[in-house]
C-alpha positions in Angstrom: 97.6 79.0 79.9 95.0 76.9 79.8 93.1 76.7 82.5 89.2 75.8 81.2 87.6 75.3 84.9 88.8 79.5 84.9 87.5 80.6 82.5 83.8 78.7 83.3 83.6 81.2 86.3 85.4 84.3 85.1 82.8 83.7 82.7 79.7 83.7 85.6 81.5 86.1 87.1 81.4 88.9 84.4 78.2 88.1 83.4 76.8 89.2 87.1 78.4 91.6 87.9 78.0 95.8 88.6 78.2 98.9 85.9 82.0 100.3 85.1 83.5 102.2 88.0 83.2 105.8 87.5 85.9 106.2 89.6 89.1 103.9 88.8 92.4 105.8 91.1 93.2 108.7 92.4 95.9 108.3 89.0 94.6 110.6 86.1 96.3 109.0 83.6 95.0 105.0 84.2 91.5 107.8 85.5 91.5 108.9 82.1 92.6 105.3 80.8 90.1 103.5 82.7 87.1 105.1 83.5 84.3 104.3 81.4 85.4 100.9 79.3 86.3 97.8 80.1 89.8 96.6 79.8 89.6 94.4 76.9 88.4 97.3 75.1 91.7 99.4 75.2 94.6 98.4 72.9 96.7 95.9 73.5 99.7 98.0 74.3 98.3 100.2 76.3 96.4 97.2 78.3 100.2 95.5 78.7 100.9 99.3 81.1 97.9 98.6 82.9 98.2 95.2 84.1 101.1 96.7 85.7 98.9 99.4 87.9 96.7 97.3 89.6 98.9 98.2 92.4 96.8 102.0 91.8 93.0 100.9 90.9 91.1 101.6 94.0 88.4 98.8 95.9 86.2 99.1 93.2 88.0 99.6 90.4 90.3 97.0 91.9 86.3 94.3 91.9 85.6 95.5 88.1 88.6 95.1 86.1 90.2 92.1 88.2 88.4 89.1 86.7 89.0 91.2 82.8 92.8 91.2 83.3 92.5 87.7 84.0 90.0 86.3 81.5 92.7 88.3 79.2 95.7 86.8 80.3 93.8 83.1 80.0 93.6 83.7 76.5 96.9 85.2 75.8 98.7 82.2 73.9 101.6 82.8 76.0 101.8 83.9 79.2 104.1 87.1 78.5 106.8 89.1 80.8 104.2 92.0 81.3 102.2 89.5 83.9 104.9 90.0 86.5 103.9 93.3 87.7 100.1 92.3 87.7 100.8 88.5 89.9 103.1 91.2 92.7 99.8 93.4 92.5 98.1 90.5 94.0 99.9 90.1 96.9 98.8 90.7 100.3 101.7 93.5 100.6 100.5 95.9 98.0 98.6 98.8 98.9 95.7 99.6 101.0 95.0 95.5 99.6 93.0 94.7 102.6 90.4 97.3 101.5 90.0 95.7 98.0 89.7 92.6 99.3 86.3 94.0 101.0 84.0 93.1 97.8 85.5 90.0 96.4 83.2 87.0 97.8 84.4 84.1 98.4 83.8 82.4 94.6 86.4 85.2 93.1 88.5 84.8 96.1 88.8 81.0 94.4 89.2 82.5 91.6 91.6 84.3 92.2 93.6 81.2 93.8 93.0 79.0 91.2 94.9 81.0 88.6 97.2 82.1 90.1 98.3 78.1 90.6 97.2 77.7 87.1 100.0 79.7 86.9 102.6 78.8 88.7 101.5 75.3 87.0 102.3 76.7 84.1 105.9 78.7 84.8 106.8 75.0 86.2 105.9 73.5 83.7 106.9 75.2 80.6 109.4 75.9 77.8 108.4 78.6 76.9 111.3 81.8 77.5 108.9 84.0 79.3 108.1 80.8 81.4 111.7 80.7 82.4 111.9 83.6 83.8 109.2 84.0 85.5 110.1 81.1 86.9 112.3 81.9 88.4 112.3 85.6 89.2 109.0 85.0 90.1 108.3 81.9 91.5 108.7 81.5 95.1 107.0 85.4 95.4 103.9 83.5 93.3 103.9 80.6 96.1 103.7 83.4 98.5 101.1 85.3 97.2 99.4 82.1 97.2 99.4 80.9 100.8 98.1 85.0 101.1 95.3 83.2 99.1 94.7 80.6 100.2 94.7 82.1 103.8 91.8 84.2 103.1 89.8 82.0 101.1 
């Protein structure tokens, strides 16, 4: 995916954020994997597993890691199907989602929205097989998630 504007915004957000959260989740496996580590420092195979765990991050971990995860997604040449759980994890139906939104400022919310819009554009215009699968299975969900993020701006 090529979303240069989002990449610039992500760099700014990542440069001004605080320290790594010491508590990530009540899930022991996730806690062991991420506590004291940056997402980008994990092996690719573990990153792929953690994308789907975004729904069980506490609010501090969500705020810290969501932008590293978006940056990683944007830096991949293709949008793998593995991102479906990550994208669905940004929905208003996600567990304790409102609590996780409290740490996001207006610019950060706008960046997440632009990422979702970029994903929607990719899956509706790309000829890639993974994009076609996402379009078929998740286009409506992504459109609804975008509406949600627009309402909280």
